[in-house]
Residue frames as a rotation matrix with the C-alpha (Angstrom) as fourth column:
MET 1
0.051 0.056 0.997 11.26
-0.590 -0.804 0.075 13.10
0.806 -0.592 -0.008 -17.96
GLN 2
-0.354 -0.190 -0.916 12.24
0.614 0.692 -0.380 11.97
0.706 -0.697 -0.129 -14.53
ALA 3
0.406 0.519 0.752 10.48
-0.357 -0.667 0.654 13.08
0.841 -0.534 -0.085 -11.31
ILE 4
-0.495 -0.565 -0.660 12.17
0.512 0.424 -0.747 13.05
0.702 -0.707 0.079 -7.97
LYS 5
0.458 0.735 0.499 10.15
-0.093 -0.519 0.850 13.85
0.884 -0.436 -0.170 -4.88
HIS 6
-0.652 -0.553 -0.519 11.43
0.509 0.189 -0.840 14.76
0.562 -0.811 0.159 -1.38
THR 7
0.522 0.813 0.258 9.08
0.222 -0.421 0.879 15.54
0.824 -0.402 -0.400 1.43
ILE 8
-0.527 -0.786 -0.323 10.66
0.631 -0.107 -0.768 17.59
0.570 -0.609 0.552 4.19
LYS 9
0.498 0.546 -0.674 9.66
0.837 -0.505 0.210 19.84
-0.225 -0.669 -0.708 7.17
THR 10
0.697 -0.198 0.689 10.29
0.156 -0.896 -0.415 23.53
0.700 0.397 -0.594 6.69
PRO 11
-0.120 -0.821 -0.558 13.68
0.918 0.122 -0.378 24.32
0.379 -0.557 0.739 8.26
LYS 12
0.246 0.155 -0.957 14.06
0.799 -0.592 0.110 27.11
-0.549 -0.791 -0.270 10.72
ASN 13
-0.475 -0.550 -0.687 16.08
0.027 -0.789 0.614 29.23
-0.880 0.273 0.389 8.24
HIS 14
0.583 0.798 -0.155 13.57
-0.129 -0.098 -0.987 28.40
-0.802 0.595 0.045 5.39
PHE 15
0.094 -0.678 -0.729 16.49
-0.978 -0.200 0.060 27.34
-0.187 0.707 -0.682 3.20
VAL 16
0.646 0.152 0.748 16.51
-0.110 0.988 -0.107 23.99
-0.755 -0.013 0.656 1.32
GLN 17
-0.381 -0.749 -0.543 19.27
-0.812 -0.009 0.583 22.49
-0.441 0.663 -0.605 -0.78
ILE 18
0.723 0.677 0.137 18.20
-0.486 0.641 -0.594 20.12
-0.490 0.363 0.793 -3.53
PRO 19
-0.372 -0.873 0.315 20.52
-0.292 0.433 0.853 17.32
-0.881 0.225 -0.416 -4.68
ILE 20
0.515 0.426 -0.744 20.37
-0.823 0.002 -0.569 16.78
-0.241 0.905 0.352 -8.40
PRO 21
0.770 -0.217 0.600 21.19
0.160 0.976 0.147 13.21
-0.617 -0.017 0.787 -9.60
MET 22
-0.196 -0.962 -0.192 24.65
-0.162 -0.161 0.974 12.80
-0.967 0.222 -0.124 -11.17
SER 23
-0.294 0.162 0.942 22.89
0.826 0.539 0.165 11.44
-0.481 0.827 -0.293 -14.33
VAL 24
0.808 0.589 -0.014 21.55
0.503 -0.702 -0.504 14.95
-0.307 0.400 -0.864 -15.12
PRO 25
0.039 -0.848 0.529 24.06
0.926 -0.168 -0.337 16.72
0.375 0.503 0.779 -17.35
GLU 26
-0.445 -0.299 -0.844 25.64
0.604 -0.796 -0.036 19.99
-0.661 -0.526 0.535 -16.18
ASN 27
-0.853 0.192 -0.485 23.67
-0.339 -0.911 0.236 23.09
-0.396 0.366 0.842 -17.39
GLU 28
-0.742 0.670 -0.004 20.59
0.467 0.522 0.713 20.95
0.480 0.528 -0.701 -18.08
SER 29
-0.565 0.576 0.591 17.35
-0.582 -0.786 0.210 22.75
0.585 -0.225 0.779 -17.46
VAL 30
-0.706 0.404 -0.581 15.32
0.616 0.756 -0.223 21.42
0.349 -0.515 -0.783 -14.48
ASP 31
-0.018 0.758 0.653 12.04
-0.283 -0.630 0.723 22.60
0.959 -0.172 0.226 -12.94
ILE 32
-0.830 -0.229 -0.509 11.81
0.436 0.304 -0.847 22.97
0.349 -0.925 -0.152 -9.22
ILE 33
-0.057 0.909 0.412 8.41
-0.129 -0.416 0.900 23.19
0.990 -0.001 0.141 -7.61
VAL 34
-0.990 -0.140 -0.012 7.72
0.003 0.063 -0.998 23.83
0.140 -0.988 -0.062 -3.93
MET 35
-0.112 0.991 -0.071 4.27
-0.042 0.067 0.997 22.62
0.993 0.115 0.034 -2.92
VAL 36
-0.877 -0.167 0.450 3.08
-0.414 -0.211 -0.886 23.52
0.243 -0.963 0.116 0.60
LYS 37
-0.364 0.755 -0.546 0.53
0.542 0.648 0.534 21.20
0.757 -0.101 -0.645 2.28
GLU 38
-0.491 0.258 0.832 -1.67
-0.622 -0.773 -0.127 23.51
0.610 -0.580 0.540 4.32
GLN 39
-0.835 0.242 -0.495 -2.85
0.498 0.715 -0.490 21.93
0.235 -0.656 -0.717 7.53
HIS 40
-0.019 0.932 0.361 -6.53
0.297 -0.339 0.892 22.53
0.955 0.125 -0.271 8.14
PRO 41
-0.413 -0.214 0.885 -7.16
-0.570 -0.697 -0.434 24.70
0.710 -0.684 0.166 11.18
ASP 42
0.431 0.683 0.590 -9.35
-0.901 0.287 0.326 22.02
0.053 -0.672 0.739 12.76
TYR 43
0.072 -0.491 -0.868 -6.78
-0.470 0.751 -0.463 19.26
0.879 0.442 -0.177 12.21
GLY 44
-0.860 -0.463 0.216 -6.16
-0.363 0.254 -0.897 18.71
0.360 -0.849 -0.386 15.91
LYS 45
-0.342 0.854 0.392 -9.82
-0.832 -0.081 -0.549 18.52
-0.437 -0.514 0.738 16.56
LYS 46
0.467 0.458 -0.756 -10.38
-0.820 0.543 -0.178 15.97
0.329 0.704 0.629 13.78
ILE 47
-0.356 -0.745 -0.564 -7.57
-0.332 0.665 -0.669 13.77
0.874 -0.051 -0.484 15.12
SER 48
-0.864 0.103 0.493 -9.04
-0.484 0.102 -0.869 13.92
-0.140 -0.989 -0.038 18.62
GLU 49
0.156 0.984 -0.081 -12.52
-0.936 0.121 -0.331 12.95
-0.317 0.127 0.940 17.20
LEU 50
0.270 -0.164 -0.949 -10.93
-0.610 0.733 -0.300 10.01
0.745 0.660 0.098 15.35
LYS 51
-0.793 -0.593 -0.138 -9.22
-0.229 0.501 -0.834 8.79
0.564 -0.630 -0.534 18.55
ASN 52
-0.675 0.573 0.464 -12.53
-0.593 -0.047 -0.804 9.09
-0.439 -0.818 0.372 20.44
ALA 53
-0.081 0.715 -0.695 -14.46
-0.943 0.170 0.286 7.13
0.323 0.678 0.660 17.74
ILE 54
-0.589 -0.263 -0.764 -13.39
-0.188 0.964 -0.186 3.82
0.786 0.034 -0.617 19.17
ASN 55
-0.917 0.316 -0.245 -15.60
0.322 0.221 -0.921 4.50
-0.237 -0.923 -0.304 22.15
ASP 56
-0.564 0.768 -0.302 -18.57
-0.769 -0.622 -0.145 5.84
-0.300 0.151 0.942 20.18
PRO 57
-0.379 0.476 0.793 -21.43
0.041 0.865 -0.499 3.23
-0.924 -0.156 -0.348 20.27
LEU 58
0.687 0.677 -0.264 -22.84
-0.247 -0.123 -0.961 4.45
-0.683 0.726 0.083 16.89
PHE 59
0.172 -0.730 -0.661 -19.47
-0.983 -0.083 -0.164 4.15
0.064 0.678 -0.732 15.18
LEU 60
-0.738 -0.511 0.442 -18.95
-0.576 0.817 -0.018 0.71
-0.352 -0.268 -0.897 16.62
GLN 61
0.101 0.848 0.520 -22.40
0.038 0.519 -0.854 -0.40
-0.994 0.106 0.020 15.55
ASP 62
0.704 0.100 -0.703 -21.59
-0.653 -0.300 -0.696 0.86
-0.280 0.949 -0.146 11.98
ILE 63
-0.311 -0.910 -0.273 -18.31
-0.949 0.312 0.043 -1.06
0.046 0.272 -0.961 11.94
LYS 64
-0.564 0.206 0.800 -20.17
-0.220 0.896 -0.386 -4.19
-0.796 -0.394 -0.460 13.18
GLU 65
0.555 0.832 0.029 -22.78
-0.144 0.130 -0.981 -3.93
-0.819 0.540 0.192 10.36
VAL 66
0.458 -0.419 -0.784 -20.15
-0.889 -0.194 -0.415 -3.47
0.022 0.887 -0.461 7.70
ALA 67
-0.678 -0.708 0.197 -18.21
-0.715 0.697 0.046 -6.51
-0.170 -0.110 -0.979 8.98
GLU 68
-0.238 0.636 0.734 -21.41
-0.018 0.753 -0.658 -8.53
-0.971 -0.170 -0.168 8.96
ASP 69
0.696 0.524 -0.491 -22.26
-0.451 -0.213 -0.867 -7.37
-0.559 0.825 0.088 5.46
PHE 70
0.336 -0.669 -0.663 -18.86
-0.879 0.030 -0.476 -8.57
0.338 0.743 -0.578 4.17
ALA 71
0.073 -0.265 0.962 -18.60
-0.752 0.619 0.227 -11.68
-0.655 -0.740 -0.154 6.33
SER 72
0.697 0.272 0.664 -19.55
0.141 0.855 -0.498 -14.07
-0.703 0.441 0.558 3.51
ILE 73
0.881 -0.465 -0.088 -17.06
-0.242 -0.283 -0.928 -12.38
0.407 0.839 -0.362 1.06
ASP 74
0.220 -0.851 0.477 -14.30
-0.974 -0.216 0.063 -12.67
0.049 -0.479 -0.877 3.61
ASN 75
0.190 -0.065 0.980 -14.79
-0.440 0.887 0.144 -16.39
-0.878 -0.458 0.140 3.80
GLU 76
0.988 0.129 0.081 -14.33
0.014 0.451 -0.893 -16.87
-0.152 0.883 0.443 0.02
HIS 77
0.155 -0.974 0.164 -10.97
0.450 0.218 0.866 -17.93
-0.880 -0.060 0.472 -1.36
TRP 78
0.870 0.070 -0.489 -9.59
-0.342 -0.628 -0.699 -15.59
-0.356 0.775 -0.522 -3.92
THR 79
0.256 -0.812 0.525 -7.07
0.573 0.564 0.594 -16.79
-0.778 0.149 0.610 -6.40
ASN 80
0.077 -0.312 -0.947 -4.95
-0.490 -0.839 0.237 -15.12
-0.868 0.446 -0.217 -8.96
């Protein structure tokens, strides 16, 4: 089984053409699935909050503490 994924925006006419690879024989059965990613109604609000986080003292303190917790690990040399 071969899976081919194309992510697109919904066109104004809501019509989509799907190219089938030439390696697929004519009259071969294929499954076509349309999956719609629903955008959360508060998406814009969440993005705005994420952008404002850089100025949030509590967020910045949390980031600093995490960085300090992992400082010693960051200084170790990892080899494959």
